[in-house]
N, C-alpha and C positions, 0 to 999 in steps of 0.2 A: 375354519376362516382366519385370515390374518387380514390385520389392521393396514392399511396402505397409507395412512396419514405418517406426515414425518413426525419425528420427537418432539418433544418441548424445548423452549431455551431460543436461541436467535434464529435455529434452522425454520423453526416454526414461524417465527414473523416473516421469515422471507417465502415460505411457501404460501403462507395466509395473505399477506401485502406483495402489492406489484413491486417490480425492481426499484422503481424509483424513489416510491413513498418508503421502503423498508430503507433506501438509502438515508431518505432524509431521516427518518426516526432514528437510525443508528448515529448521524451526524448530531442532531439534535440533541441527545441525551449524551453522548460520548465529549462532545466539542467542550461543555463547561465542566466536566468532571477532568478533563486532561489540563483546562487553566487553573483548574483548583490546584490539581496534584502540581504542577509547574509553580505557581506560587507560593504553594504549600512546602516546596522543597527548597525554594528561595527565602522563605521565612525561616525553615530552621537551618539553612547554611549559614544565614547572617547571623542567628542566634549562636550557631557554632564558631563561628570565625570571632565573634564578639566575646565568648567563653574562651577561646583559645587567646585573644590580646588579654583579656583579664588575669588570666592565670599567667602567662609571661611577666606582667607588669608584677602581679604578688610575688612570685618566684624570685624576680629582680630585686623586690622590697625586701624578702625575706635573707638573700644573699648578700643583701647591703646590711642589713642587721646583723646578720652573723659574720661578716667580715669585721664588723666593727666590735661587734663583742668580743669576739676571738683576739683581735690586735690589742684590746683594753687589759684581757687576762694574760695575755704573753708579755705585755711590755710592762706590766707591773710587776711578772718574775724577772724579767730583764734588768729591771731599776734595781730591785732586791738585791741581785748578783753582781752589779758593772763594777760596784768598786770596791768588792771583797770576795773574789774568786775562792772560797774558802769551800770545803767539803759543805754540798749540799744537803738539806734535811728535806728536801721537796721532792716525793715519787715521781713527779712531773718531770725534773730535772736530769738528762741521761748525761750529758756532759758539760762540762764548763771550761775553758781554755783562755789563753789570751794570745792576741796576735802581736809578737813581736819580732820585729825586722823582716816581716813576710815570712815569718813559721811561726805555726801554731805548736803554743805549750801547754801541756796539759798539767794539773794540780799532779799527778804521781810522777811526771817528769821532774819535778822542783820538791820532792818529798825532802823533808829537812833531815828527817834519819837517814838519809842516803849520803847527804854532805857529811852528817857527822862521822858516819860510819868511815867513808872516805879518808878525814882527816884523823879517825884514830888509828887505821891500820898503817898511815902512812908516818908513822914516828919511826926511827930510824931504830931504835934498840929492838921495839916491838917487831917490827918489821923483819928485823934479821932472824929474830929467833921464829917466826912464823914460817920463814922460809926454810930455815934448819930444821922445824919439826917434820915439815912437809919430805923434804928430801931424806930424813930419815925414815918416815913412814914407806916413801917408795922404795929404801932399799931393805926394808923389812927390821930395821935396827928397832923395834918398839920401845923398847927401855930408854933408848936416847930421844925418841921422839916425844915419849912421856914425860921426859925431863924439861926437853926444851918447851913443850907444850904449857907446864906449871910454870916455868921459870917467865914464860910472857903473860901469863895472867898475873904473876906477881909483878913486874913492871909495868904495867899498863893499869893507869887507874878508869880509862873508860869504860863503860857499861857494854856499847857495843864491842869492842875489840873484846872484852872478856867472854862475850858470850859468845864469838865467834869462834874463838880460841876452844872454850868449852865443847864446843861441836866436835872439832878437830880430834881433843884431848879423849872425848868421848869414843869417838869411832877408832883409836889407835888402842884403848883400852880393851875395847870388844875382841879388835884383832889380836890382842896379845892375851886374851882369855879371861880377862877381869871382869867380868860381866856387872857383878853388882856395882863395881866402881862408874862402868859406865853408864850403867843405869841411872846413878846418881849424879853425874855429869849433865846427862839429857833432863834429868828433872829440874837440874839447876837453872837449864836454860827456857824448861818450859815458864818459869815464875818470871820472864822478863818481861816488860810491857809491850806492847804492839808497837811503840813508837820504835822498836828497835828491829832494825831493817839492814840488810845488806845493801851492796853496790847496785842491785836490780831493783831494789825496792818490796822484796820479801822478807815477811818477818821472820828474824831468827828463831822463834818458838816455834814455826811450821817446819823447820828441819827436823827439831827435837821430834815432833810429832810423829813426822813421818819415818823416822828411826824406832820408834816405839811401837806402833800402830801394829807392826806384824806380830810381835810378842803379846800384845794388849790390845784386840781388836775390840772390847767393849768398855774400856777401861773409862771411866767417869772422868777422871781428871783430865785426858786426854780432848774427852767432848768438851769439857767446860772452855779449855783453851780454844779450840776450834769455834764454837759457838759466841765467843766472845770476841774473836778475832773478825766472824762474819757479821756480828753485829756493830762493830765499829763503824765509825763515820768518816774512818781514812779513805781516801780515792786510791784504792789498790790496783798496782798495772796488771793486766790482763794474766801473765803467768804466775802471780799470786793467786788471783781468783778459781783457775785453774785446778791448783794444788789445793788449795781451798775446797773446792767442789769433791775432789778426787777422795781427800781424808774424811770430809763427811759422810761418802758413801760406803767407805769400809768400817766407819763407825757407827753406820746404821741411822744417820741423821739425815732421813730422805729429805726431811721437810727444808733443810737447807740447801737441797742440791737446785730445785727450780728458780729461787732467787739467784744464787751465786752463778748458774749458768746463762742468765739473762743479763748478768752485771758485766760478765765475761764478756758476752756478744756485745753488750754496749761498748766497752773498753775496745774489742776490735774493731766495731764499726767508727770509732772515733778516731782510731791509726788509719782506718780506710778513708776518712775524712780530711785527714791530713793530708795524706797521701795526693788526692785528688782537690784539695782547698781552692785552686784556683780557679778549678772548673765548675764547681757547683756552687761553692759558698757565697750566697749576696755581696755587694758593695761592703767594704769597710767603714767608707765615707759615703753616707746617703742621708740628705737631708730628711727623705721619709723613711718610716720605719717597712724594712722589709723581711720577711720569714721566708726562705726557700725551704722544701722540701727533699729530702735525700734519704737514701738509706731503705732497709727493711729488716724490720718493721719502721717504717717513715717516722723520724723526725722533721721538727721544724727548727730552722737553725738562723741566728739573727745575732749581729755585732752589737754593742754600745759601746760607745766612744768613753774615753775615762778620763774625762774633764780634759785638761789640756795635754795630757800625756798624750805622746804618738801610739801608744798602745791602745788596743780596742780588747776587749771581753767578748768571748763567743759563747754563746748561750744556746744548749741543744735540749729540746724540749720533746718527751715522746706524743706523738700524735694520737694514738689509743687512750692513754691514760686523761690526756687533756679533754678529749671527747665525753670521755666518763664522767671527768669533774663537773663538765659543764652540762653534763644530763644529756648529751646529744642523741642519744638511743633513745630515752623515751620520747623524745620529740621527733623520734621518726629520721634524724638527719644522719646522713651517711658522709664522712670525709674521708677523702684516699688521695692519693698523690699520681694515680693513672686510674683509668677507665672512665665510668658514666659519671654524668654530673657536670655543673656549669663550674666555670672557671672563679673563683673567689676576689678577684681583682689584681692591681699592680702591687699590694704588700704579700700577695702570697702566689708568687708565679709556681706554677706547679701542680697546685693544690686546686682539687676540685670538690663540689660539695652537692650534694642529693638533697632537696628539701621536697616534702612533701608538698603540695598545693591542692588544699578540699574544695571542693566543690562549693559555691555560694550557695547559703541557705535560699532554698526555693525554686532554684536553678533547675533540677531534675523535674519540680511539680511543675514549672513554666514550660517544660518541654513536653513533658507528658500531657499540659493543658493543652497545648497546640496540637500534640498528635490525637489527642482526644476529639477537639472540635474538629479536625477535618476528618476523620473518620466518621463523626457522627455526619456531617455534610456530606459527603461521599454516600454515606450509609442511607438516608434520607432520599436523597436525589436518584440513587439507584433505585430503591424501594419506590418511591415516585413512580420510575422510569417502569417498574415492574406492574406497578397498578396500571398504567396506561397500556402499558404491553397486554396485560389479561384482560384490560378491558375490551381494548382494539380486536384482540384473538376473539373473545368471548364473542362480541358483536359479529364480527366475520362470518364467527362459525354459526353464528344464529340467521344470520342473512344466507348463507349457503344452506343451512337446514330446511329456511325457509322455502327457500329458491327450491330445494329436493322436494319440499312437501307440498308447494303448487304444482309441481311438475309430478308427483304421485295421485296427489287426490283428480289430477286433470285424467290422468291414467286410470286410476280406479273407477273414475265416475266413466269415462268413456267405455270402458270394459264393458259393465253391466247393460249401460245404455244401448249398444251395440246389440247386444244378444235378445236384448227385449225388442228391440226395433224388426231385427232378423225374424223372430219368431212370431212377432206380431204380424208382419208382412205377409209370411208362409201362411198363416190360418186365414189371412183375406182375400189372399189370392187364391188357394186352393180350399174352394169350398165343399170337395168331394172326401177332405181327411176325415178317415176313420175318425171312433171315440177315445178310442186308446191313445194316437198319434197326439187329439188335441190335447187328451189332459196329460201326456208327456211335455208338449210346449207349453200349457199351462204353469205346469208345476216347476218349469225350467223360469218363466217369468215370473213366478212368485219367489223363488229364490233369488233370482237377480236383484229385486223388488226389495227382499229382505237384507240381501248386501247393500245396497243402496242407503237403505233406511239404514245399518249399522254404520255406515260410513258419514253419512249426514250426522247421526246421533252423535257418532265420535268428536267431529269437528265443532258442532255446537256444543256439546258438554266441555270441551277444551277452550272455546270461546268463553264459555260460561266463569271456567276455570280461573284464564286469565284476568277478567272482568271484575272477579269476585264476587259473582252473582248466582253460585252453582249451591243450591240446596239439596238438602236429601229429605225424605220422608220417612221417619222413622218409624217403624210399625212393627208388631209382634209377628217375626218371620220364621219358617222353618227351613234351615238350610237342605236339609234333604230333597224338599220340594223344588228349591232354589236350583240345586246341581241336577234333577232330574228335568226341570225344565231348559237348562242352559242344552244337556246333551241332548233333547228332543228337537231344539232349535238348530243345533249342528249335524243334528241325523243326518238330514238328506243330503245337505251339500259334500259330507263327509261321506257318503255312500257313492255318490257320484264321483268323487276323487278316487274311490277304492280305498278307503280306510276304514279300520276297526277301532271303535272306541270301546274301551272296558270301561265300564263304571261301578263304583263301589262305593256304599253309604253305610254310615252308623245309625240306626233308627233311633238310638237312645239320645241322641242331642235333644237338647231342650229348645223351645220357641226362645227367641230375645229379641231384643229390637233392633232393626236393621231396614236399610231402602231394600226391597228386594229386586226391585229393577235394576239397579245399581250393582250389586253384589251378583246379579246373572249377566249385567254385560261384562262387568269384570271377568268372570269366569269363562264367557265366551272369547273374549277377547283374547285369553290365553291358549284357549283351542284353537283358533283363527292362527295364531304364532305357531302354535307347535305344527297343525298342518301345513305351512308355509316353509319351515326348517327340518322337516322331517326328511327329506332327502330321498332315499329310495325305499325307506320303513314307512310301513302302512300301519302300524300299532303305535296307539295313544291310549293311555289310560286315567283316570278322572275318580279320584279316591278322594271321601270324607270322611276324616276319622274325629277322635278327642284326644288330645292330651293335655292331663292337669286341668285348666280352666278356660280352654284356649278349643276353637275349631279350628281345624286344619285341612284346607284344600291343597292336593297335588295334582298337577298336570304334568305329566311324563312322558318322554317322546324318545324316540330310538334315533333323533336325527342329527345332523353335523354338528352340533355343540357349540359353545361358547368360549373364546380363549378365557382365560384367568384375567387378563389387564383389561379385558373389555366389560365385566361383568359388573363392574361399577357405573358403568357409564348407561348402560341399554335402558333405563328407566329413566333417562333424559330425554325432556322433549324434542323430536322431531330426530331424536339421534338412532342412527342403524348402523349397524358393523360394516364396514366398507370391506367388501370384496368381491371379485368378479361374480362368484353366484348369487349374491346379495343384491346386484345392480339389476338382474335378470328377473327378481321378485318383486311383486308387486308389494306397494306398504306404504303407509304416511308418518312411521315412527310416532305414532301417537296410543297406539293399543297398551303397551307396558305403561307407559306415563299414565294414564287415563287408571287403569289396574292400581296402580299404587296410590294414586291421589285415592280413589275410592275406599281403598281397605285402610288407609291412613286415617279417613276421616270415623270410619268404623273403629278406633284404637288399636287397628293391628298393623302387621307388618308385610312386606312380602320381599322373598327371598329367592335365590338362584343358586343350584349346583349344576355344574355341566363342566366336561371335559370335550375337546374338540375331536369328532368323530364317535363320541360314546354317547350322544343325548344329553338332554338336559330336564333338570326337575324345576319347575316353578312351584312355591310353596306360599300360601295366604294363611295367614294366622291372625283369625279374629278373636278376641277376647269374647268369654261368654256372660250373659247376667242371667242367672237363674232364675226363674218366674215361681213361683210357689202356686 
């Protein structure tokens, strides 16, 4: 058997409700839900817009505060260097210069040692001896070159000139094979102070280190000289810094390499700044402080007027170190000369900052509350709609079942009444009927009368159950007798329909309190049900046994069976499995309902095991109360 009813959901509503009522029901439910969703989305969108506006304002406030904080820190550095562009000790300062006659001049351009060196070597007598020593060296007259160099040392009282000539003398002595004397001259130059530089600003002691390091790669004295020069506060030119870096690498002072390479990069970046100063630097004369970003890694560069002097001091600050000093990484603030972020304002052209804007306390809680309220209202609305739909569906199903019940009862009443009338008229009109024929007619009338009686009893019992007036007379009862009485009551109709009823009982069952007639009626209802749905099979079994502390009555047929999805509903009032085969069978849909109610009143249960096409087994399980 298959169920032709539609599945649950909106399709069931459309099936059970007429088209117009179904549409009105859906409109009544969906319209307020749709309005609620639209209004909720608008509220959430307004909340989002307000939050975006608040965050934009908060971001702008933080950017303004950050700009002022940066400007204050940078201006303090600028003021400290504006009037004394001397070697800086602040690690933030990458370069300091002076704008003079539209040309940038850096400290290594005006090293006082360079001027002293140039003046010393420019003395006529010293200069002549120096040129003579160089000519003799080129002509490989090493002895004459040594003599001229020694004479130059003697005639010059200036330490830069003496150190420079000693380098020449040491080189000549080494070429002449006088290595010990050569090393002695280099060592004398090693003792020169850092301020003794050549005309390129390179310390003369570095030349001596470069000459000795090949033979003495781990010499402590050479390392001491390199460390002293690297730790000096002098603004060395790029060439000196690269030479220092190479010598530190050869001497194994790897800790000096990163710092020297960084300083050399700063000097080269400063030289590049000088070449493109008119393009990247801020205006020299500006009423408002301006810090332009340039270079890689980026610098912040600005000019500071030097009082009434036409000159201006240039200050270049390392952006990365500035951010670390201000602890911006801890505050999750990122500064960059390009990329993401917001402009920092007119005081910092080209500089951008990304500042975090945290959510307002309670913001997400408020949004979650709105979403929760919307979900709650929608859930309540839909749940209420479901309850209404379920009630309507149940009422419509009940009304449909009642309509079918009336039609079925009418049919059930009409069939036996027709048979009774027909056989009664036959007996009245034919007075010559023999005795056996009369007895057959009377048996048929009696059978149909019993059938009418069972039908009326079922209807009346159901009415009493519905009204809560049904009562049961509990008396000591033998189930064996009840089962045999039920089998006897169904014997004649079963034989007329060709059924064979096999009855087995357990005589050891005790007598216990029960309503004999009610239990017998429940068994008869199950047997009648088995007859209706046996199909082509004519075998029915009625079995009474004991399992633990319960009496078990089973009615087994080999009929059409019941689908699994229908087995939980067949005990409902008026319910019949809808199929073309069932529509041709008489029935009210009350037999199983009454059986379940009767056995339930006795504290028992009714269950079914069935497979389509394999038959069904109905089981009545009644607890026993053993009597002594």
